[in-house]
Steps between C-alpha positions, in 0.01 A plus 500: 500500500835326484511123482508350844723225622269226623567355845460143613254415776672284760617164367216485246525533125282814507657822373313824561524874460595624852191725483186289487134586541292427808146448371271530802340799322435282194160354588557537874142615558508379861806721568425824314168667416416605143752293308440468129584160347596649162749734672634201691569313177662813356740510799612146418535574127699817573738305723557224245536749212779681685712208613346434842457123488444419869131507602401434861141399576305279744173312532381742767530811273140524392469222616589321174445804277864610481608159372213497249591840354868410476393177328307700241809709423728193488266350236570798272876448505787259495482328842879505539498882518372485858634354822181460703504459878181417687418395855254282685405401859173685557197275542142619547318307771153649535558869569852441623831497320757251628842395369570150375848371405402134473642326190151413370379860531812652341485259205134587440574873529774474239253327263246777562760773439613331176139517373453864595835598349415296185847347498649154542775612740554758774852641518509557877247371751503628857335368813340836586472464879596221740228291660521364856506129426693395190873426537654753265736253331194288413324800349808585293535130411160519328623797296817306413280225352316760292835639389615154394174468300571831323196678645712754687858607431607636838392485864433793730377562853361825635445642849680206667692555823871416494427162664227419249733599216774273633255210524363574152852504356617184678565333164623817329193533276402861574601744224330821610380656825253789505453709812457852627811712481544873458697790646249537786485127580844343473437209739573251217867607524533317831452140386306466176731689263820337632333158459375566145841639398680196642265249333476667160131586542378823340322731744215695340384781730137605505373833627823663372367858496269462804183603313678796343646635825856438375421648157521857629148592386341596833517801732405512866160640396412201280183329625442127450160331502601150391713219648777752568291685759552208743868441421727618784755633247236753391398622847598802706865546593613188315353633174678835540830327584470268201434794268811679633714196420351467154566869434868441568504275191392786274850641439618156381199470268539855367871453431411197288202671337270226625227444758538404866314173431762396243784571744331285767435212259856519367631476857315172557672351196837561671403258781631144499248252355243767404515425129169643380222735611128492426365855544130527422326745270147619434575688177715402199720809548588378852626174348735700277603722790603195707741402221699822553640335812739310273663827391594595857861421591565561870854563621625308805483829690132546414421137584660547844324832557154349429590207726588743780193724453268203544708294738 
């Protein structure tokens, strides 16, 4: 794999491989059945051994277990090899999960994440979801204090509306925004992406391949018995239509001797302010496959054609 030019996240001093690793399948026992912790650690090692330095995790993956496993791998290596992003806001109240952005809660969550990750700093800390009550600039202000103390290096928010993002960034402290964006859901292009581009905030899209739908692996006879079964993109006419669009990407992929998934991921990296991607993986070979995205060079014509197909 050729050496990759690292990209800067927002205004921060974090530099990452544009292809990172989303780690909800590393210890995310509450999200996926039958995960093996040893395999999870191997995913992280494979990424770091092949130049993927950007790891994306969260308290709620597990809960806690993803951070713990990443912490075990970090202990084996030079800490500076990894740029670790984690997220907090989930709070268990009895049997319920609520979101809390209060400064006191966020500060405590950062301390808890530091312990689980077995590190004395977190590279990028995100408020995972907005709560109803906390002014967003106050929440971010708490993270700014932690940044000044050296406990975190950069500030992120995730799943915020455009108004919440504007309030959070009132003092210009937000470095990274994470939200849903893919070829089937381009609503972020209306307000979020123009705002992040204008304010030098990196936009990290999640759900980039829509649970594999945009990877070109399914046919109209594929049957789903997991979360996908309830997703409207995977139902009836919509599913057939989506597959037809994805099939129109095959000629581009074949001409480049690559997979449809790599073409889709490469297209995202042509968007303003989308500086890095965090595709997930359940097997080490998928981690290596994701890296092939960096070898895909799309022409302006191909970029426009994909834009039009999924407009």
